[in-house]
C-alpha positions in Angstrom: 0.0 0.0 0.0 2.8 2.4 0.9 4.6 1.6 -2.3 1.4 2.2 -4.3 1.0 5.6 -2.7 4.6 6.5 -3.6 3.9 5.4 -7.2 0.7 7.5 -7.4 2.6 10.6 -6.1 5.4 10.1 -8.6 2.9 9.7 -11.5 1.2 13.0 -10.4 4.5 14.8 -10.2 5.6 13.5 -13.6 2.3 14.6 -15.2 2.6 18.1 -13.8 6.3 18.4 -14.8 5.4 17.2 -18.3 2.8 20.1 -18.6 5.5 22.6 -17.6 8.0 20.9 -20.1 5.4 21.2 -22.9 4.9 24.9 -22.2 8.6 25.6 -22.1 9.1 23.7 -25.4 6.4 25.8 -27.1 8.0 29.0 -25.8 11.4 27.8 -27.0 10.0 26.9 -30.4 8.4 30.4 -30.7 11.8 32.1 -29.9 13.6 30.0 -32.4 11.1 31.0 -35.1 11.7 34.7 -34.2 15.5 34.1 -34.5 15.0 32.7 -38.0 12.8 35.7 -38.9 15.3 38.2 -37.6 18.1 36.6 -39.6 16.1 37.4 -42.8 15.5 41.1 -41.7 18.0 43.9 -41.5 17.9 44.4 -37.7 20.6 45.7 -35.3 23.2 43.3 -34.0 22.2 43.8 -30.5 18.6 42.9 -31.3 19.7 39.6 -32.9 22.1 38.8 -30.0 19.3 39.5 -27.5 17.0 37.1 -29.2 19.7 34.4 -29.5 20.5 34.9 -25.8 16.9 34.3 -25.0 17.0 31.1 -27.0 20.2 30.0 -25.2 18.6 30.7 -21.8 15.5 28.8 -22.7 17.5 25.9 -24.2 19.5 25.5 -21.0 16.4 25.6 -18.9 14.7 23.1 -21.2 17.7 20.7 -20.9 17.7 21.1 -17.1 13.9 20.3 -17.1 14.4 17.2 -19.3 17.2 16.0 -17.0 15.0 16.5 -13.9 12.0 14.8 -15.6 14.2 11.8 -16.6 15.4 11.5 -13.0 11.9 11.2 -11.8 11.0 8.7 -14.5 14.1 6.6 -13.5 12.8 6.6 -9.9 9.4 5.5 -11.0 10.9 2.7 -13.1 12.9 1.5 -10.1 9.8 1.6 -7.9 7.7 -0.3 -10.5 10.5 -2.9 -10.8 10.3 -3.5 -7.1 6.5 -3.7 -7.2 6.5 -6.1 -10.1 9.0 -8.4 -8.3 6.9 -8.3 -5.2 3.7 -9.2 -7.2 5.5 -12.0 -9.0 6.6 -13.5 -5.7 3.1 -13.2 -4.3 1.4 -14.7 -7.3 3.8 -17.6 -7.4 2.9 -18.5 -3.9 -0.8 -18.1 -4.6 -0.5 -20.2 -7.7 0.6 -23.2 -5.6 -2.2 -22.5 -3.1 -4.8 -22.3 -5.9 -3.5 -25.5 -7.5 -4.0 -27.4 -4.2 -7.5 -25.9 -3.7 -8.6 -26.9 -7.3 -7.3 -30.5 -6.8 -9.2 -30.7 -3.5 -12.4 -29.3 -5.1 -12.1 -31.6 -8.0 -11.8 -34.7 -5.8 -14.5 -33.7 -3.4 -17.3 -32.3 -5.7 -18.7 -35.6 -7.3 -19.2 -37.3 -3.9 -20.7 -34.3 -2.0 -24.4 -35.1 -2.9 -23.9 -38.9 -2.3 -22.5 -38.1 1.2 -25.7 -36.1 2.0 -27.9 -39.0 0.8 -26.1 -42.0 2.3 -24.3 -40.5 5.2 -25.0 -42.0 8.7 -24.5 -38.5 10.2 -27.5 -36.7 11.6 -29.0 -33.7 9.8 -27.5 -31.1 12.2 -24.0 -32.8 11.6 -24.6 -32.7 7.8 -25.7 -29.0 8.0 -22.7 -28.2 10.1 -20.3 -29.8 7.6 -22.1 -28.0 4.8 -21.7 -24.7 6.5 -17.9 -25.1 6.9 -17.6 -26.4 3.3 -19.4 -23.2 2.2 -16.8 -21.1 4.1 -14.0 -23.0 2.4 -15.7 -22.3 -1.0 -16.0 -18.6 -0.2 -12.3 -18.6 0.8 -11.4 -20.3 -2.5 -13.3 -17.6 -4.4 -11.6 -14.8 -2.4 -8.2 -16.3 -3.1 -9.0 -16.6 -6.8 -10.2 -12.9 -7.1 -7.2 -11.7 -5.2 -5.0 -13.5 -7.7 -6.9 -12.0 -10.6 -6.5 -8.5 -9.1 -2.8 -9.0 -8.6 -2.5 -10.3 -12.1 -4.2 -7.2 -13.5 -1.9 -4.9 -11.5 1.1 -6.9 -12.6 0.2 -6.4 -16.3 -0.6 -2.7 -15.8 2.7 -2.1 -14.0 4.7 -4.0 -16.6 3.1 -1.9 -19.4 3.7 1.3 -17.5 7.4 0.4 -17.0 7.8 -0.5 -20.6 6.3 2.9 -21.6 8.5 4.8 -19.2 11.6 3.0 -20.5 10.6 4.1 -24.1 10.0 7.7 -22.8 13.3 7.7 -21.0 15.1 6.8 -24.3 13.3 9.6 -26.0 14.4 12.0 -23.3 18.0 10.9 -23.8 17.7 11.5 -27.6 16.0 14.9 -27.1 18.6 16.0 -24.6 21.4 15.2 -27.1 19.5 17.1 -29.8 19.1 20.1 -27.5 22.7 20.1 -26.5 23.6 20.2 -30.2 21.2 23.1 -30.7 22.7 24.9 -27.7 26.2 24.7 -29.2 24.8 25.9 -32.5 23.1 28.9 -30.9 26.2 29.9 -29.0 28.3 29.5 -32.2 25.8 31.7 -34.0 26.2 34.4 -31.4 30.0 34.1 -31.5 30.0 34.3 -35.3 28.0 37.6 -35.1 30.4 39.0 -32.6 33.4 37.9 -34.6 31.9 39.8 -37.6 31.5 42.9 -35.5 35.1 42.6 -34.4 36.3 42.5 -38.1 34.2 45.3 -39.5 34.6 48.9 -38.4 31.1 49.8 -39.5 29.6 47.1 -37.4 31.7 48.2 -34.4 30.2 51.7 -34.6 26.7 50.4 -34.9 27.2 48.2 -31.9 28.6 51.1 -29.9 25.5 53.2 -30.7 23.2 50.3 -29.8 24.9 49.8 -26.4 24.7 53.5 -25.6 21.0 53.5 -26.6 20.4 50.6 -24.3 22.1 52.5 -21.4 19.9 55.6 -22.1 16.7 53.5 -22.1 17.8 52.0 -18.7 18.4 55.5 -17.3 14.9 56.5 -18.5 13.4 53.4 -16.8 15.0 54.3 -13.5 14.0 58.0 -13.7 10.5 56.9 -14.6 10.3 54.6 -11.6 11.7 57.3 -9.3 9.1 59.7 -10.4 6.3 57.2 -9.7 7.6 56.4 -6.3 6.5 58.5 -3.3 9.3 60.9 -2.2 9.1 59.8 1.4 12.6 59.6 3.0 13.5 56.5 4.9 15.5 58.5 7.4 18.7 56.5 7.6 19.5 54.7 4.3 20.8 51.2 4.5 23.3 51.7 1.6 24.7 54.8 3.2 24.9 53.3 6.6 26.8 50.3 5.3 28.8 52.0 2.6 32.1 50.1 2.1 31.0 47.0 4.0 28.1 45.7 1.8 28.2 42.1 0.8 29.1 41.2 -2.8 26.2 40.2 -5.1 28.1 37.0 -6.2 31.5 35.3 -6.0 33.8 36.0 -8.9 36.4 38.3 -10.4 35.8 41.9 -11.5 36.8 42.0 -15.1 35.5 45.5 -16.0 35.5 48.4 -13.6 33.3 51.5 -13.4 33.8 54.3 -15.9 34.9 54.7 -19.5 36.0 51.4 -21.1 37.3 50.3 -24.5 36.3 46.7 -25.3 39.5 44.7 -26.0 37.9 42.7 -28.8 35.5 45.1 -30.5 37.4 48.3 -29.8 34.1 50.0 -28.9 34.1 52.9 -26.4 31.4 52.9 -23.8 30.9 54.1 -20.3 30.5 51.2 -17.9 27.8 52.4 -15.4 28.7 49.5 -13.0 31.1 46.6 -12.8 31.2 43.3 -14.6 32.0 40.2 -12.4 33.1 37.0 -14.2 31.5 34.0 -12.5 30.5 30.4 -13.0 27.3 29.9 -15.0 24.4 29.1 -12.6 26.0 30.5 -9.4 23.7 32.4 -7.1 23.2 36.2 -7.4 22.2 37.9 -4.1 20.6 41.2 -3.2 23.2 43.5 -1.5 20.6 45.2 0.7 16.9 45.1 1.7 14.5 46.6 -0.9 11.6 46.0 -3.3 11.9 44.5 -6.8 10.7 47.1 -9.3 11.8 45.3 -12.5 12.4 41.6 -13.3 12.4 40.8 -17.0 14.6 41.0 -20.1 16.0 44.3 -21.1 17.8 45.1 -24.3 21.6 45.0 -23.8 21.3 43.6 -20.3 19.6 40.3 -20.9 17.6 39.1 -17.9 17.6 42.0 -15.5 16.5 42.6 -11.9 16.2 46.1 -10.5 15.8 46.7 -6.8 14.6 50.0 -5.1 16.4 50.7 -1.8 14.6 54.0 -1.1 16.0 57.5 -1.1 16.8 57.3 -4.8 19.0 54.2 -4.4 18.7 51.3 -6.9 20.8 48.2 -7.4 20.8 46.5 -10.8 21.7 42.9 -11.7 22.1 42.0 -15.4 23.0 39.1 -17.7 21.2 36.6 -15.5 20.5 33.1 -16.7 17.4 32.9 -14.5 15.3 35.4 -12.5 14.0 34.1 -9.2 12.0 37.1 -7.9 9.0 39.0 -9.1 8.0 42.7 -9.3 6.7 44.0 -6.0 8.5 41.4 -3.9 10.0 42.8 -0.7 13.4 41.2 -0.1 16.1 41.1 2.5 19.9 41.4 2.2 21.4 38.2 0.9 18.2 37.0 -0.8 18.9 34.9 -3.9 17.4 36.9 -6.8 18.8 35.0 -9.8 21.6 32.9 -11.3 24.7 33.9 -13.2 24.2 33.7 -16.9 25.3 35.1 -20.3 22.1 36.7 -21.5 23.0 40.0 -23.2 26.7 39.5 -22.4 29.4 39.9 -25.0 32.0 38.1 -23.0 30.5 34.9 -21.6 28.9 34.2 -18.1 29.1 37.2 -15.8 27.1 39.6 -13.6 26.7 43.2 -14.7 26.1 45.0 -11.4 25.2 48.7 -10.9 24.3 51.1 -8.2 22.3 54.2 -8.9 21.6 57.3 -6.7 18.9 59.6 -7.9 19.1 58.0 -11.3 22.9 58.5 -11.7 25.4 55.7 -11.6 27.9 55.5 -8.7 30.9 53.2 -8.4 29.7 50.0 -6.7 33.3 49.3 -5.5 33.0 52.2 -3.1 30.0 50.5 -1.4 31.1 46.8 -1.4 33.5 45.4 1.2 
């Protein structure tokens, strides 16, 4: 019974996960269609990279979901194998018992009526014997129906296990296909960036697009600040802990605050924050208490989270592989808000981190310990 409950729970979880997997697959398919359409149109490099990055992020998530689903299906196959072995053992014992019962019934049945007619036993004794024989017959029937029930379960479990083994093999093939697609998508992005690196005209276009993305982000923050009530918090957390705030992730600062010239593309831009090279999938943490005011994709920044810390202070976390908070969420210092990724990044997995005061960028290194 306990094993049956476990199996039912696993079936329910697998069904729910499959629905999520189907939704994710449909979304991934739609993004890939958009990528193909953009390739035919004359659109900006940054727009194409942004859409390819979205495809990369979704592909990685889809591969992770396939792996997770396959793991659950392996567990269910293991549990079914145990249940099948248990039923086989139970049915083998019951087969021997039923064989003996049938032999006894076969030998006894022809002589039962003669025993009633010619027996020297009194009527109460005959009725008593008949009563106990009836109990034996009912017990035989119960044993037969239990065997039949076990046999049906046995066939159902075997069929379910065979289906799951087939599905598991399909998962393996699908995962291999998606890993190939992932490599192709990353190569496509690198080919675009290599082309930018070789052509001066494309470099200038990229530079303009990056500056445009920065202006749009500034407009977003200014707009958010205008909407927010101008109530002062009294003593601001970021000012109180200036110089000793925890880092948003572990890694190495590869680009500092201020004017920068990209070593590969020779484009000149102002870095409004810092870029921290880190391992893909590592946690990204909030540096201070606040409220999430933006959590979505943003051109040039990939998956972006923006947190309002009051008194005009905002922290910004870009290039995320995954966003783990939603708009309006009140969070504490050290809360995991996302994972390190490469969405919108021109240089692999990293975190783009900014601090803003009254809409203007300030050097994050002055605030972090």
